[in-house]
N, CA and C atoms as an extended XYZ file, in Angstrom:
339
Properties=species:S:1:pos:R:3:atomname:S:1:resname:S:1:resid:I:1 pbc="F F F"
N        98.147      103.408       97.596 N   MET     1
C        99.416      103.636       96.541 CA  MET     1
C        99.002      102.778       95.463 C   MET     1
N        99.114      103.558       94.070 N   GLU     2
C        98.615      103.032       92.911 CA  GLU     2
C        99.629      102.623       91.926 C   GLU     2
N        99.714      101.344       90.984 N   ASP     3
C       100.582      101.325       90.145 CA  ASP     3
C       100.869      101.640       89.168 C   ASP     3
N       101.634      102.132       88.772 N   PHE     4
C       102.295      102.673       87.036 CA  PHE     4
C       102.937      102.187       86.260 C   PHE     4
N       103.110      101.759       85.122 N   LEU     5
C       103.826      101.489       84.501 CA  LEU     5
C       104.687      102.656       83.629 C   LEU     5
N       105.919      102.392       83.703 N   TYR     6
C       107.319      102.925       83.018 CA  TYR     6
C       107.561      102.333       81.919 C   TYR     6
N       107.115      102.823       80.430 N   LEU     7
C       107.636      102.384       79.063 CA  LEU     7
C       108.605      103.049       78.728 C   LEU     7
N       110.008      102.720       78.212 N   PHE     8
C       110.954      103.370       78.198 CA  PHE     8
C       111.026      103.466       76.851 C   PHE     8
N       111.448      104.443       75.961 N   ARG     9
C       111.290      104.499       74.353 CA  ARG     9
C       112.391      105.510       74.487 C   ARG     9
N       113.448      104.607       73.594 N   ASN    10
C       114.706      105.143       72.493 CA  ASN    10
C       114.484      105.356       71.055 C   ASN    10
N       115.395      106.245       70.763 N   THR    11
C       115.402      106.366       69.214 CA  THR    11
C       116.222      105.231       68.850 C   THR    11
N       115.434      104.564       67.880 N   ALA    12
C       116.011      103.486       67.204 CA  ALA    12
C       117.275      103.427       66.645 C   ALA    12
N       118.000      104.555       66.048 N   GLY    13
C       119.245      104.539       65.639 CA  GLY    13
C       120.125      105.232       66.674 C   GLY    13
N       119.618      105.042       67.853 N   ASN    14
C       121.254      105.383       68.526 CA  ASN    14
C       122.266      104.530       68.670 C   ASN    14
N       123.482      105.365       68.920 N   ARG    15
C       124.356      104.946       68.337 CA  ARG    15
C       125.018      103.764       69.368 C   ARG    15
N       125.792      103.228       69.130 N   ALA    16
C       126.609      102.060       69.646 CA  ALA    16
C       127.694      102.511       70.764 C   ALA    16
N       127.378      102.308       72.143 N   MET    17
C       128.253      102.555       72.880 CA  MET    17
C       129.439      101.722       73.575 C   MET    17
N       130.583      102.358       73.467 N   SER    18
C       131.765      101.338       74.062 CA  SER    18
C       131.461      100.914       75.383 C   SER    18
N       132.224       99.947       75.175 N   PRO    19
C       131.822       98.768       76.824 CA  PRO    19
C       131.874       99.942       78.178 C   PRO    19
N       132.848      101.033       77.935 N   GLU    20
C       133.098      101.652       79.495 CA  GLU    20
C       131.590      102.710       79.203 C   GLU    20
N       131.233      102.757       78.226 N   GLU    21
C       129.592      104.178       78.222 CA  GLU    21
C       128.935      102.859       78.558 C   GLU    21
N       129.005      101.876       78.196 N   MET    22
C       127.665      100.731       78.534 CA  MET    22
C       127.373      100.784       80.122 C   MET    22
N       128.901      100.435       80.815 N   GLU    23
C       128.943      100.303       81.899 CA  GLU    23
C       128.611      101.315       82.535 C   GLU    23
N       128.549      102.532       82.634 N   ARG    24
C       128.488      103.870       83.488 CA  ARG    24
C       126.895      104.185       83.028 C   ARG    24
N       126.390      103.680       82.104 N   THR    25
C       124.879      103.681       81.749 CA  THR    25
C       124.267      102.925       82.563 C   THR    25
N       124.642      101.485       82.773 N   LEU    26
C       124.113      100.738       83.465 CA  LEU    26
C       124.132      100.852       84.860 C   LEU    26
N       125.152      101.351       85.581 N   HIS    27
C       125.488      102.101       86.525 CA  HIS    27
C       124.255      103.086       87.073 C   HIS    27
N       124.131      103.944       86.041 N   LYS    28
C       122.835      104.955       86.226 CA  LYS    28
C       121.471      104.354       86.462 C   LYS    28
N       121.776      103.486       85.904 N   TRP    29
C       120.296      102.895       85.674 CA  TRP    29
C       119.893      102.061       86.967 C   TRP    29
N       121.306      101.538       87.633 N   ARG    30
C       121.185      100.513       88.904 CA  ARG    30
C       120.671      101.566       89.983 C   ARG    30
N       121.492      102.483       90.367 N   ALA    31
C       121.059      103.271       91.008 CA  ALA    31
C       119.860      104.229       91.022 C   ALA    31
N       119.273      104.682       89.896 N   TRP    32
C       118.121      104.934       89.742 CA  TRP    32
C       116.848      104.334       90.605 C   TRP    32
N       117.273      102.961       89.981 N   ILE    33
C       115.954      101.307       90.489 CA  ILE    33
C       116.574      101.469       91.627 C   ILE    33
N       117.478      101.330       92.137 N   GLY    34
C       118.244      101.098       93.942 CA  GLY    34
C       117.167      102.265       94.624 C   GLY    34
N       117.223      103.506       94.152 N   GLU    35
C       116.433      104.024       94.968 CA  GLU    35
C       115.325      104.650       94.772 C   GLU    35
N       114.516      104.025       93.527 N   LEU    36
C       113.316      103.643       93.955 CA  LEU    36
C       112.598      102.700       95.047 C   LEU    36
N       113.778      101.336       94.638 N   ALA    37
C       113.410      100.181       95.302 CA  ALA    37
C       113.739      100.652       96.996 C   ALA    37
N       114.807      101.597       97.720 N   GLN    38
C       114.662      102.077       98.884 CA  GLN    38
C       113.940      102.734       99.341 C   GLN    38
N       113.029      103.259       98.652 N   ALA    39
C       111.745      104.004       98.478 CA  ALA    39
C       110.523      103.860       98.762 C   ALA    39
N       110.806      102.226       98.541 N   GLY    40
C       109.366      101.263       98.108 CA  GLY    40
C       108.372      101.569       97.542 C   GLY    40
N       108.861      102.313       96.149 N   HIS    41
C       108.023      102.487       95.172 CA  HIS    41
C       108.298      101.275       93.662 C   HIS    41
N       109.525      100.831       93.467 N   PHE    42
C       110.082       99.835       92.652 CA  PHE    42
C       109.172       98.168       92.990 C   PHE    42
N       108.101       97.897       91.975 N   LYS    43
C       107.620       96.515       92.248 CA  LYS    43
C       108.203       95.642       91.294 C   LYS    43
N       109.038       95.976       90.009 N   GLY    44
C       109.668       94.848       89.321 CA  GLY    44
C       109.796       95.933       87.710 C   GLY    44
N       110.633       95.298       86.882 N   GLY    45
C       110.573       95.555       85.395 CA  GLY    45
C       111.946       94.726       84.891 C   GLY    45
N       112.139       94.847       83.980 N   GLU    46
C       113.161       94.295       83.095 CA  GLU    46
C       113.493       95.169       81.801 C   GLU    46
N       114.502       95.380       81.248 N   PRO    47
C       114.900       95.389       79.410 CA  PRO    47
C       114.439       94.289       78.927 C   PRO    47
N       114.413       94.804       77.647 N   LEU    48
C       113.216       94.494       76.521 CA  LEU    48
C       114.708       94.034       75.398 C   LEU    48
N       114.201       92.819       74.722 N   ASP    49
C       115.064       92.663       73.914 CA  ASP    49
C       114.467       92.944       72.387 C   ASP    49
N       115.470       93.353       71.523 N   ARG    50
C       115.094       94.570       70.160 CA  ARG    50
C       114.142       93.416       69.214 C   ARG    50
N       114.172       92.375       69.540 N   GLY    51
C       113.326       91.257       68.885 CA  GLY    51
C       111.978       90.982       68.747 C   GLY    51
N       111.374       90.246       68.109 N   GLY    52
C       110.106       89.953       68.543 CA  GLY    52
C       109.178       90.067       67.656 C   GLY    52
N       108.045       89.894       67.646 N   LYS    53
C       106.871       89.491       66.430 CA  LYS    53
C       105.751       90.384       67.087 C   LYS    53
N       104.894       90.876       66.033 N   VAL    54
C       103.583       91.676       66.045 CA  VAL    54
C       102.418       91.052       65.538 C   VAL    54
N       101.164       90.365       66.278 N   LEU    55
C       100.200       89.901       65.748 CA  LEU    55
C        99.029       91.510       65.525 C   LEU    55
N        98.434       90.983       64.311 N   ALA    56
C        98.048       92.404       64.380 CA  ALA    56
C        96.353       91.835       63.354 C   ALA    56
N        95.244       92.156       64.062 N   GLY    57
C        93.988       92.754       62.895 CA  GLY    57
C        93.508       90.925       63.475 C   GLY    57
N        92.088       90.983       62.609 N   ARG    58
C        91.344       89.939       62.926 CA  ARG    58
C        91.913       88.556       62.179 C   ARG    58
N        92.832       88.709       61.531 N   ARG    59
C        93.768       87.483       60.489 CA  ARG    59
C        94.934       87.103       61.596 C   ARG    59
N        95.202       87.981       62.858 N   GLN    60
C        96.359       88.006       63.398 CA  GLN    60
C        97.745       87.688       62.665 C   GLN    60
N        97.861       88.446       61.690 N   VAL    61
C        98.862       88.178       60.894 CA  VAL    61
C       100.031       88.421       61.749 C   VAL    61
N       101.209       87.877       61.608 N   VAL    62
C       102.188       88.098       62.225 CA  VAL    62
C       103.535       88.629       61.507 C   VAL    62
N       104.299       89.336       62.149 N   THR    63
C       105.137       90.121       61.231 CA  THR    63
C       106.095       90.854       62.290 C   THR    63
N       107.689       90.463       61.513 N   ASP    64
C       108.786       91.130       62.614 CA  ASP    64
C       108.662       92.198       63.121 C   ASP    64
N       109.133       92.421       64.671 N   GLY    65
C       108.394       93.584       65.101 CA  GLY    65
C       109.610       93.435       66.252 C   GLY    65
N       109.155       94.492       67.409 N   PRO    66
C       108.310       95.050       67.415 CA  PRO    66
C       108.328       96.695       66.377 C   PRO    66
N       107.424       96.772       65.920 N   PHE    67
C       107.166       98.157       65.046 CA  PHE    67
C       108.614       98.812       64.543 C   PHE    67
N       108.609       97.940       63.550 N   ALA    68
C       110.208       98.011       62.734 CA  ALA    68
C       109.517       99.314       61.963 C   ALA    68
N       108.478       99.959       61.435 N   GLU    69
C       108.555      101.043       60.896 CA  GLU    69
C       108.963      102.702       61.980 C   GLU    69
N       108.566      102.365       63.218 N   SER    70
C       108.601      103.072       64.295 CA  SER    70
C       110.088      103.762       64.202 C   SER    70
N       110.263      105.035       64.624 N   LYS    71
C       111.557      105.502       65.015 CA  LYS    71
C       111.882      105.712       66.789 C   LYS    71
N       110.604      105.162       67.190 N   GLU    72
C       111.258      105.025       68.471 CA  GLU    72
C       110.941      103.645       69.316 C   GLU    72
N       112.050      102.824       69.526 N   VAL    73
C       111.966      101.200       70.154 CA  VAL    73
C       111.461      101.413       71.887 C   VAL    73
N       110.554      100.501       71.888 N   VAL    74
C       110.126      100.381       73.895 CA  VAL    74
C       111.377       99.640       74.103 C   VAL    74
N       112.406      100.249       75.229 N   GLY    75
C       113.463       99.250       75.614 CA  GLY    75
C       113.174       98.724       76.836 C   GLY    75
N       112.553       98.954       77.407 N   GLY    76
C       112.010       98.197       78.651 CA  GLY    76
C       110.697       98.596       79.346 C   GLY    76
N       110.792       98.618       80.502 N   TYR    77
C       109.671       98.697       81.778 CA  TYR    77
C       109.614       98.621       82.883 C   TYR    77
N       109.466       99.315       83.794 N   LEU    78
C       109.004       99.168       85.611 CA  LEU    78
C       107.605       99.119       85.765 C   LEU    78
N       107.523       98.668       87.116 N   ILE    79
C       106.321       99.064       87.493 CA  ILE    79
C       106.731       99.535       88.844 C   ILE    79
N       105.844      101.272       89.061 N   VAL    80
C       106.163      101.390       90.403 CA  VAL    80
C       104.913      101.714       91.016 C   VAL    80
N       105.053      102.075       92.269 N   SER    81
C       103.770      102.540       93.341 CA  SER    81
C       103.886      104.029       93.496 C   SER    81
N       103.146      104.623       93.434 N   ALA    82
C       103.083      105.640       93.952 CA  ALA    82
C       101.609      106.507       94.246 C   ALA    82
N       101.337      107.302       95.256 N   PRO    83
C       100.443      107.787       95.172 CA  PRO    83
C        98.951      108.576       94.277 C   PRO    83
N       100.050      108.930       93.367 N   GLY    84
C        98.664      109.499       92.061 CA  GLY    84
C       100.065      109.564       91.143 C   GLY    84
N        99.061      109.683       89.530 N   LEU    85
C        99.751      110.210       88.453 CA  LEU    85
C       100.963      110.994       88.576 C   LEU    85
N       100.747      112.404       89.600 N   ASP    86
C       101.626      113.337       89.185 CA  ASP    86
C       103.100      112.805       89.878 C   ASP    86
N       102.623      112.029       91.110 N   ASP    87
C       103.918      112.085       92.082 CA  ASP    87
C       104.812      110.833       91.255 C   ASP    87
N       103.895      109.661       89.799 N   ALA    88
C       104.436      108.841       89.504 CA  ALA    88
C       105.181      109.702       88.220 C   ALA    88
N       105.092      110.208       88.114 N   VAL    89
C       105.748      111.611       86.611 CA  VAL    89
C       107.010      112.030       87.340 C   VAL    89
N       106.781      112.572       88.708 N   GLN    90
C       107.894      113.125       89.200 CA  GLN    90
C       109.150      112.327       90.016 C   GLN    90
N       108.480      110.704       89.788 N   LEU    91
C       109.778      109.553       90.199 CA  LEU    91
C       110.216      109.388       88.797 C   LEU    91
N       109.437      109.631       87.841 N   ALA    92
C       110.344      109.467       86.348 CA  ALA    92
C       111.554      110.097       86.016 C   ALA    92
N       111.143      111.430       86.881 N   ARG    93
C       112.262      112.619       85.967 CA  ARG    93
C       113.792      112.152       86.617 C   ARG    93
N       113.681      111.451       87.718 N   GLY    94
C       115.481      110.882       87.771 CA  GLY    94
C       115.830      109.528       86.584 C   GLY    94
N       115.145      109.388       86.189 N   CYS    95
C       115.424      108.210       84.793 CA  CYS    95
C       116.428      108.798       84.205 C   CYS    95
N       117.862      107.821       83.991 N   PRO    96
C       118.983      107.816       83.040 CA  PRO    96
C       118.980      108.018       81.554 C   PRO    96
N       117.287      107.419       81.053 N   ILE    97
C       117.147      107.341       79.860 CA  ILE    97
C       117.193      109.520       79.049 C   ILE    97
N       116.995      110.056       79.778 N   PHE    98
C       116.839      111.221       79.293 CA  PHE    98
C       118.182      111.884       78.775 C   PHE    98
N       119.092      111.416       79.525 N   GLU    99
C       120.032      111.712       78.972 CA  GLU    99
C       120.856      111.232       77.499 C   GLU    99
N       120.258      110.219       76.783 N   ALA   100
C       119.996      109.762       75.762 CA  ALA   100
C       118.750      110.603       74.704 C   ALA   100
N       118.243      111.273       75.209 N   GLU   101
C       116.825      111.863       74.460 CA  GLU   101
C       115.858      110.863       74.565 C   GLU   101
N       115.950      110.006       75.361 N   GLY   102
C       114.803      108.833       75.338 CA  GLY   102
C       113.769      109.696       76.193 C   GLY   102
N       112.622      108.699       76.435 N   SER   103
C       111.768      109.206       77.164 CA  SER   103
C       110.848      108.081       77.887 C   SER   103
N       109.938      108.515       78.850 N   VAL   104
C       109.501      107.647       79.808 CA  VAL   104
C       107.941      108.030       79.497 C   VAL   104
N       107.256      107.001       79.168 N   GLU   105
C       105.595      107.019       79.503 CA  GLU   105
C       105.110      106.397       80.525 C   GLU   105
N       103.958      107.014       81.323 N   VAL   106
C       103.834      106.717       82.339 CA  VAL   106
C       102.327      106.298       82.250 C   VAL   106
N       101.810      105.249       82.660 N   ARG   107
C       100.566      104.959       82.699 CA  ARG   107
C       100.111      104.532       83.659 C   ARG   107
N        98.917      104.597       84.155 N   PRO   108
C        98.434      104.052       85.143 CA  PRO   108
C        98.104      102.638       84.943 C   PRO   108
N        97.782      101.676       85.903 N   ILE   109
C        97.688      100.194       85.987 CA  ILE   109
C        96.368       99.870       86.311 C   ILE   109
N        95.123       99.550       85.904 N   ILE   110
C        94.012       99.081       86.265 CA  ILE   110
C        93.990       97.775       86.640 C   ILE   110
N        94.025       97.396       87.878 N   HIS   111
C        94.080       95.980       88.434 CA  HIS   111
C        92.841       95.332       88.107 C   HIS   111
N        92.783       94.313       87.420 N   MET   112
C        91.347       93.880       86.715 CA  MET   112
C        90.876       92.714       88.173 C   MET   112
N        91.352       92.309       88.982 N   THR   113
C        90.969       91.768       90.101 CA  THR   113
C        90.883       92.259       91.562 C   THR   113
């Protein structure tokens, strides 16, 4: 089994959800992650706060971030294990983010140790 990173991207201008919509959405996320965990694929992950800082260049200039000029925001990540990249992509197809026109970037993790 190999490890993969899922990066979840949402459009920065997504409308605010009502508390009921938020609860339904969280329920879908929990159910999907629960299925991944039950099948032995889920290794970890968390949502990310919208704030932060970006360091860039040799001078390590610090700006508000992340990527304020971008139309998409990385909202969270998961680490999953799967036999290969195609399998990891197939597992990502069940992600609730697609209902909000979001995306999942699937990246193989190279272990350095």
